[in-house]
Each structure stands twice: as C-alpha cells, then as structure tokens.
N, C-alpha and C positions, 0 to 999 in steps of 0.2 A: 485758535481761540479755546478749544476744549482743553488744551494743555494748561491754560491759566485756571480754568475751573477745577481741573484735577489737582493742581498745586494748592489751590485754596482749600479743597476738601482735606488734603493731607495736613495742611497747617491747622485747620480746625480740629481734626482728630488728634494731632499732636498736642494742641492746647487742652483738649479734654483729658488726655492722659496725664499731662503735667498737673492739672488741677486735682485729679484724683490722687496722684502721689503726694501732692502738697497737703491734701486733707489727711492722708495717712501718716505722713512723716513731719508735717509742719516745718518744712524748710522754706524760708522766704524766697530763696533763689528760684524754687520751682514755681511759685506763684508768679514771679516776674517772667519766667520762661513762658508760662501759660498765657499771660497777658500779651507778651510780645508776639507769640504765634497767632493769637486771636487778632491782633491788630494787623499783622502781615496778611493773614487770610482775608480779613475784611477789605484791605486795600486791593488785593487781587480780585476779590469778589466784586467790588465796585467797578473796577476796570472792565471786568467781563460783562456786567450788566449794561454799562455805558456803551461798550462796543457792540453788544447785541442789539440794543435799541437803535443805535446809529445805522447798523447794517440792515436792519429790518424796516427802518423808517417809521417806527411807532414805539410807543411805550411798551416795554417788555412785560406784558401781562395778558397775553392773548390766548393762553392755554394753561393747563394745569402745571406743566413743567415750568413755565416761566413764572407763574404765581408762587410756586414753591421756592424757586430760587430767590425771588424777591422777598418772600416771607422770611427766609433764613437771614437775608441781608438786614431786614428790619429788626429782627431779634438781636443781631450783633450790635447794630446802632443803638438800640434801646439799652443794651447791657452797658455800653460805654457811658451812657448818661447816668444810669443808676450807680455804676461803680464810682464815677467822679463825684456824684452828689452825696452818696451815703457811705462810700468806702466799704461796702460789703464785698470784700475780696472773694470770699468763699462762694459767692453766687455764681462764679464761673464754673463751679462744679455742676451746676444745673444748666447754665446757658450754653457752654461750649459743646456738650454732647447733643443738646437739642438743635443747635445750629448745624452741627455736622450731620446729624440724622436727616433733618429736613432738606439740607442741600444735597446730600447723597441720594435721597429718595427722588428729588427733582431731576438730578443728573442722570439717573437710571431710566427715566421715562423717555419715550421716543420724542424727537423734536419735529413736530409737524411743519410743513411749509409755512412760511410767513404769510400772514393775512393782513396786507397793508390796505386797510379800509378806514374810512372816516370814523368808524366805531371805536378804533383803538388809537386815534390821533388827537382826540380832544384834550385840551388843557384841563377841562373839568374832570375827565377820567384820571389824568395824572394826579390831580389834587385829591380826588376821591380815593384812589387805590393807595397812594402814599400815606394819607392820614389814617385810613382804616387799618393798614398793615402795621404802621408804627403804633397805633393804639392797641391793636391785638398783641403786638410784641410786648408792650408794657404790661398788659394783662397776663401774658405768659410768664413774665418775670415775677409778677405779683403772686402767681401760683407757686413758682419756685421758692420765693421768700416765705410763702405760707407753709410749704413743706418743711423748710428749715426751722421755722418757728415751732411747729408741732414737735419736731424731733428734739429741739433744744428744751422745750417745755417738759417733755417726757423725761429727758435727762436730768433736769432739775428736780422734778417731783420724785422720781424713783431713787435718785442718788446712787444708782448702780452703774450708770454709764458715764462716769466722769471723763472717759476717753472722748466722747462726743462733746460733752459740755465745754471742754477746753478748746475745741476746734471751731466752735460756732460763736457768732457775735451775741451780744446781750439780747434779751427778748424785747427791750425797749427799742433798740436800733432796728431789729427785724420788723417790728410792728410799724415803726415810722417809715421804713423803706417800702414795705408793702402798701401802706396807705399812699405814699407818694406815687408809686407805680399806678395805683388805681385812679388817682386824681388825674394824672397825665393821660392815662389810657382813656378815661372817660371823656376828657376834653377833646382828644384826637378823634375818638369814635364819633362824637357829636359833630365835629367838623367834617368828618368823612361822610356821615349820613346826609348832612346838609348839601355838600357838593355832589353827592350821589343823586339827590333829588333834582338838583339843577341839571345834572347830566341826563337823567332820565327824561326830563322835560324836553331837552334839546334833541334827544335821539328818538324817543318813542312817543313824544307829544303829550305826556302826562307826568306829573311829579311822582305819582304813586300808582303802581300797576298791580299790586297784590301778588307780585312775583314771590315764590316761596323764600328766596334768599332775602328779599326785602322784609318779609314778615318776621323771619327769624333774626334778622339784624335788629329789628325793632324790639324783639323779645330780649335779645342780649343787652341792648341799651337799657331797657327797663330793669333788667336784673341788676346791672351795675348801679343804676340810679337808686334802686332800693338799698343796695349795699352802702352807698354813700349817705343816703338818708338815715339809715340805721346807725351809722357811725356818728353822724353829726347830731342827730336828734335823740337817739336812744343810747348813745355811748358804747356802741359795739366796739370792742377792742380785742386784741390778742387772739385767742383760740377761735372765737366765733368768726372774726374777720378773716382769719387764715383759711378756715373751712369754706367760707363764701368765695374767697378768691380761687381756691382749688376747684370747686364745683363750677364756678363761672368760666374757668378755662375749658372745662369739658363742654359747656354749652357753646363756647366759641368754636371748638373743634367740630362739633356737630354742624354748626352754622356754616363753617368754612368748607367742610368736606361732605358730610352726610346729606345735607339738604340737596345738593346738586345731583347726587346719585339716586335720590329717592323720588324727586319730583322734577317735572319739566319746568322751564322758565328761561328768562332772558340770560341769566347768569351761567347757564350751561355752556354758553359760547366761550367762557373763560376756563372750562375744565375739560376740554376735549384734547 
C-alpha cells in the first residue's frame, strides 16, 4: 500500500513542477500535463485512503498522519471543483505544491497501530471530518486566490511587471473565485461544526465541552462569518477580501495544528 502513496506523492510533485514551468513559459501543454498528473495522483490517493480505512476498520482520521493525508486529499478535491467552476488554471501553481507538501509531511510521520474503537467508527465523525476538511480546503484555496489577486493588483498598479500580468487571470475573476471558495468553505464548515456537536453529544454526553479545538473552531467560524458579512453588507471586495482570506487561513492552520500542541483536549486523540 505504501507504494501507492509514494506514487501519488511523485505525481503531485510532478504536477507542481509542471504548473511552475507553465507559469514561466505559458505553454498550454504544460498546464494539461500538470492537471493530468494531479488527477492521477488524486485517484491513487483516493485508493490509498479507501484501502487504509477498510484495512483498519474505521474512518482514516485517528492520528496526525491520517488527518494530514486526508487534508491533502480534501485540498485536491476542492481544487478540481474551483478549477471546473471558475477556470482559474494557474491556481494549480498554489494547490499542487500545497497538496504535495501536506501529503509528504503526513507520509513521513510514523504510522501508529490502528485504534479500532467506536470513537473512530461513528458516521457522525465521518460527516464531521469530511465537511470540516473540505471546508478548510476551500479556505486554503481562497488564500491562494487572494495571493494571486494581490500579485496581479500590484502588477497592474506598478506597470513594471507585465510578465506577471500576462500570466494571471483578471482581478474580477480572481475576486469571484475567492468569494466562491469562501462561501463554499463557510457552508461546509458550518455543516462540520453542526455534525461535530452531534458527535460530541453521542461520545462525551454534551454538545459543547469547551475543548480548545472547539473554541478555536468557533473563532474560525466567526472570522469567516465576519468576512462574509463585510462583503455582503459593507461591500468588501478585492484587496481587503484577499487579505482577510490570507489571514483567515493562518487562523485555520493554528486551529488545526497549533491548538492541539499547546493545550490538552479531546481532539489530541487525533494528533498523536
């Protein structure tokens, strides 16, 4: 099974390289090669996760290694959606390296013995983890789109980097794609938090336990709710929205990794 994972990593790395050269040379064939490698890597990645879950007898999210592998898979799936919906081909320049890095980081971690307990076999857990990770993947891509927006905006304003200007989509398309990512991410995060509350009630007897991860997940949700409110009510667009998306992803990274290493809580069981 590890051979499948290794092959997937190499395909993702190949995709990242193809997208980088595509950005530099603007050869359409390279974009197609990058996309093909990403799809092939995603298929192998999916097979690996499905086989791991079947072999262990539970949803593959019982430790940090498994959650990183699943997170990389979620980013790949979210990228295909954004690519199909908005046609932002160059977003692969951000997505492919991120997927490869997260997957490689997870693969290098030790693989603890499987913990086949009811804690990891709940359908509510599957719904919770899937929705949360797909939502965070959408927010990650919103961050990538935000970075591209700021780079393109600077290229337009300075009129000194026409090289970059010709390689990136219009500001309008980038703004629309970033907003779409945030809307989808927020909907999925909301669903993930709701299913998480139900799961907590079933496992720990309470909907809310003030676990540090729960608290920071709530902070993340409120952050993106404020972003959406600002966009819908106050007309936040462009540069401001891009910066909010970038900072929001930093908040998510802290919620995903930092919280579990700084404080005790129920969710530490998923990062050992």
